Structure formats: structure tokens, C-alpha cells
N, C-alpha and C positions, 0 to 999 in steps of 0.2 A: 504494500500500500504506500503510495507516494504522499509526502507531506505537501500541503498547500503552500503557496508563496507566503501567506500570512504566518503559517506555522513555522516555516523556515526562518523568517525574519524574527519572530518572537524567540525562537530557539537561539538564534545568533546573538540577540540582545542579552540573553542570559549567559551563554557560554563564553563569548568573547570577553566581556568585562571580568568574569571569574578567572579566565586564563591570564588576562593582563594583571589582575591583582595577585595571582599566584607568582607570576614572574617578578613583580615588584616586591612581594613578601620574601622571595628567595634572594633578592639583591640585584635585580636587573632594572635599570642600569646600576653599575657598581658605584658605591660611595667614593668620592675622590678624596684621597689622603695626600695632602701637600707635604712638601719637604721643608717648608719654611721654618718649622719649629727649631731645628738644629742648625740652621744656616750659618750662624755665627759661632756655633759651639762644637763643631766637628773635631777640633784639635783637643777638646777636653773629654772626648769619648773613650780614650784609652783606659783600659782596666788596670788598676795598680796591682802589683805583685804582692803576695803575702810577705810577712816578716820572717825570713828564714824558710826552712823546709816545712811543708805542711804535713801534719799527721792525720788529716781529716779524710774520712771515707763516708759513703752513704749508701742506702738501699731504697729501692722503690717498692712501696707496699701497694700492690694492685688489689683493691678490695672489691671491685665490681667492674662491670662493663656494659656496653650497649652497642648494638649494631644499627647503623643508619646509613643513609645515602650521603655522599660527600657534600652534596648541595645544601644539606641541612647544618653543616658545621663550618663552612667557609664560603664567603661570597664568591659566586661564579663557579662553585664546585660542580662536579659531574652528577648528572641524574642517573648514571648507569653504574657508578663505582660505589661499592659498599665498603664502609670503613668501620673500624672499632673505636669506640669512645671509651677510654679508660677512666675509672674513678680511683685515683691514686693519692696516697699520702707519702711522705718521705721521712726516712729514719736516718738522721745525721749522727755520726759517731766521731767523737773527739776525746782525747785524754782528759780534757777539762769538764766533760759531761756530754751525755747524749740527749738529743731532743727530737721532737717530731715537727715537721712542717706540713700542716694539714693532716687530717685523719682519714679522709675518704669516707666510705660507708661504715657506720658503726653497728654495734650489736642490737640496737633498737630501731634500725632503719625501717623495717616493715611497718611498725605502728606509727613511726614518725611520718612516713610517706602518705598515710591514709588521710591526713588533714588537707592535702592538696585538692583543689577542685578537679573535676574530670579532665578538663582540657590540659592542665599541667601534668596530670598523671599520664596522659597519652603522649605528651611531648617529651616527658622526662623519664619514661619507663627505663628500668635497669635490670640487670641480673647480678645478684649478690654472689660473690666468690667467697671471701672470708674477711671479716673485719680486722683492722690493724691489731687490736688487742689480742684476738685469737692467734693471729700469725706470730706475733711476738712471743706470747706465752708458749706456743707449741714448739718454739725454737729455744726455749730455756731462758728467755729474757723476762725478768720480773717487772711487772707494770709499775711498781713503786720506784724502779730505777729511772723511769722517765719523769724527770722533775720539771720539765718545761715543754709546753706544746704551743707552737706558733701557728698562726693562720694567715694564709694569703688573703682570705676574706671569709665571711661566715655564711655563705650560701649553703643550702641543705646538703649538697654532695661533698662538701669540704668539712663541715662542722658536725656531721652526723655522729662521729665518735668522740666528741668533746668530753662528754660525761663518762666515757669509758676509762678516763684517766683522772679519777677524783682527787688524787694527791698532788697532781701537777699544777704548776702556775700556768695560767692561760694567757697567752700574749696575743693581743690584737690592737689595732688602732681604735681609739675611743670612739671616733666618729663613724666606725663601721656599723654601729647599731643606732644611728640617728633615726632611721625610718625602716625598720626591719619587717616590711610587709610581706605576707605570704605570696602575693602576686608577683613580687620581685625575686622570689626564690629563697626566702628565709622561713625556717620552721622554729618558732619560739621555744618549743619544748627542748630543743637541742642545747639552748644556752640560757634558759630562764632559771629563776630560783636564786637563793643566796648562799648556796654551797660551793659555788665556783670561785676559785682563787684567781681573780682577775689581776693581771699585771699589764696595764696598757703600755704599748711600745712607745718609747721616747727616743725620737731620732736626735742625733747631734747635728751641728751645723758643719760637720766635716764632709766636704764634697766627695763623691765617689763616681768615677767615670763622668757622665753628664748629669748625674743626680746631685742636687744642691745639698741634700741631707742624707745621712746614712746611720747605721748602727753596726759597729764592729763587735759582734757578740762575744767572741773569745779574746779580743784585744790583740790578735796576731795576724789579722787580715785574711783569715781562712773562711769565715762565714759572715757575710755582710748583707744586712737587710736594707732595702731602699723602698721609698714610697712610690707606688705606681698609680697613675691616674685613669679614671674613666669607667672601669668595669663596675666598681662599687665605690662608696664614699671613702672607704679605708682599705684599699687594696695594697698588698705588700709583695715585693719580690725578694729573692734570696740568691746572692752570688756565692758559689762554693769553689774553693781552690783545694784540690784533692792531692793525696799523697803522691800520685803518679805525675803531678805537674800540670794536669788539665784544669780547665775552668768551666764551670757549669752555671747556668742562670735559670732558676726555677721561677717561672713567670705567671703562675696561677692561671686565671681565665682571661687575661688581656686578649689573647686569641686562643682558639681551640685547637688549631693546627699550626705547626711551625711555618708553613707557607704564608700564613698571615703576616709574619714579620719579614720573610724573604721577599714577598711580592707586594707588601703593604696593602693587605686586604682585611676588611672587617669580617665579623660573623655575618650570616645572612641577615637581611634587614628585619625580618620577623623575629628572629632570635634577639636582636638588639633591643627591640621594643620591650621584650620581656625581662631580659637579664642585665642589660648594660645601663649604668647610671647616667653617663654623659658622653654622647657619641663624639662630640668635638674634642674633648679632653682625651678620649680613648684613641682617636686618630693621631693626636699628638704623641701619645705614648707608643703607639705602634711605629710611628715615624722615628721616635727616639731609639727604640730597640733596633730598628732597621739600620740606623746610622752606627750604632754601637757594633753591630755585626760587621759592617763594612770596615770599621777601624780595627776590629778584633776578629779576624776570620777564623781563628782557632776556637773561639767561644762556642760551646755547645748549649743550645737553648732547649729547655724541657718544659713545654706547656703541660699543665696539670692533666689534660685529657687526651693528649696525643699519643695513642698506643703505638703508632708507627715509629715514633722517636724513642719511646720508653722500652719497647720490646727488645731491640738489639742490645740495650744496656743490661737487660736481665732484671727479673723481679726478685724480691726478697724470698729466700735468704741470700741471693746473689749480692755481692758487694761491688759497688761502683767506685772507681778511683784508686784502687789498691795498686801498689807497685807490682 
């Protein structure tokens, strides 16, 4: 049975706008990220070396994952390529003390996740592998030995295991919880109550690469925290100089795939509407890291969810950075 001309026109008036909206939602046309932010600062983008030989190593705690199309994790990504999104925390080991940077999915993630509205459950679906606490304990590491837990930010998939470490000091920027609404990816049960030992991160005015402020945690230049703009109100990155002489940069969710820094690309537009705090500042941050990579080509960037970057390094109990 043939459709009438009126039916064809009516169908087109519905399908075409939906198709155009989908393209816009996925990031077409791409958001333009200019290079003006670091135009006068390129010479300051060199990463300082640590003071003496580094004793630091770290491990990647992959707590969960999700399968999705590349187009849903980076602007202009393929509609045909399936990629793995990792939900990871990082276990940093140093003679002066071991700490976590993010926890990934925690022991209570199933009940925490239930508070999300249906559309967020569909968009943020995950497969739990093993919480950081369980992985550490099964390898003989006592939870009370983790005295400090730092967070790149406090979105649900980073802070889910926060209360799994009740004796640890919890380090985050104070403004990270200025407006922790569920529609922005925060789950209050992960960080509410008065039992948490909060220790807000206090940056010093000591520049590091092109960052005006920094925090040298051990005082030896091996673990340096820096403020990162745009994804949330209080996002934090971490530079690590390891025992084998390599330098890594843990960048949280500024981008979800390394290509975002290499090619200066945002997340898809629809994802930015939900999870990113300030797109303009985020573009500046992406441009900053792009320039840092140009000036330090040996630097290894590790976005929190980029399984293709993390997998070759190996997951816990594999140690990264050992001689």
C-alpha cells in the first residue's frame, strides 16, 4: 500500500527534525575549541622533574565497565565502533603512604544507582566487576592502611566507594559539592552524613606546568595535584612520576577518551548537557592539556574511563611504573 503525498510529507516532518536533533545531540557540527587559551603560555607547559629518583608506582582498579558506541563518548565518534567504558579508581603506592585517586564503583552501587530517574539509568547503565575495597582486600591489603582517598570529582561513578573507606581522610575541592544535583550525576547517599572525615584540598600558589596552582602531596615532586576546569565545579587532576622514569597524568572526566585531548574534541553535545558544568571552561582545559602534550610528548594521559588506554597498562594487581 502506497502512502499518500500528505502522509509522506507528514512523515518527513517528523523524521527529518528527529534525525537532525539526533545529529546535533551527538555533536554535529562539532564544538570549536580554540587554541587561544595557551597562546602566551606554551613555554610554561613543560612538566618539572621530581626531586631525585622516584619511588612511586600505581595500579588501576577497574571496578566496572560498559559497552557503547564511540559516538556516545567523543564528539564525531563512529556509529559503527563499539568501545568499552571503564569505571576505574587508582591505587598510588609510595614509601610515605599509599592513597586512592577515585574509587570507581563501590560495594553499595546497586542500591545507590536505583535513585536515578529512568533516562539516567538507561544512559549510565554499567556492569559491576569488583569494587576497589574487595580487590584490595583479596590481595592482602588492609583497608585501614588506606589513610587518604582523593577524588577527581564526586560524580556517582567516581565516588560510589567513598564510604567503603570509613577511616580514611576524604580529599576533594570544597566547591565540588556546591550544587550536587542528581540530574548532574551526583548521588547524595555516597557522600552524605557526618561520619566522613573531610579534608578539603588546599592548593598552593606554586605553578606546575601551565597550572597556576598545585599540591605536591609527598613534597618530592612525584604526585602533584592540579585544579582542572569545566567538567565539575571542583575537578582535580593528578600528575604521577613513577619509579621507571615515566610521567602519567590522571585527568578524570575532562574527556572520556584520550583522542579528546589529541584532537581537541569534547564529549558528544548531549552528554555535555548532562554531565559537564561549563563547556567554555572545559574547552579551555582540553586546549591546555593538548598544549601540554605537545610540549611533553612522552607524557602518558589516562582519562578515568578510557579502557583502550588503561588496558595495555594492566589492571590491579598489575603495577604500573615499576623498574
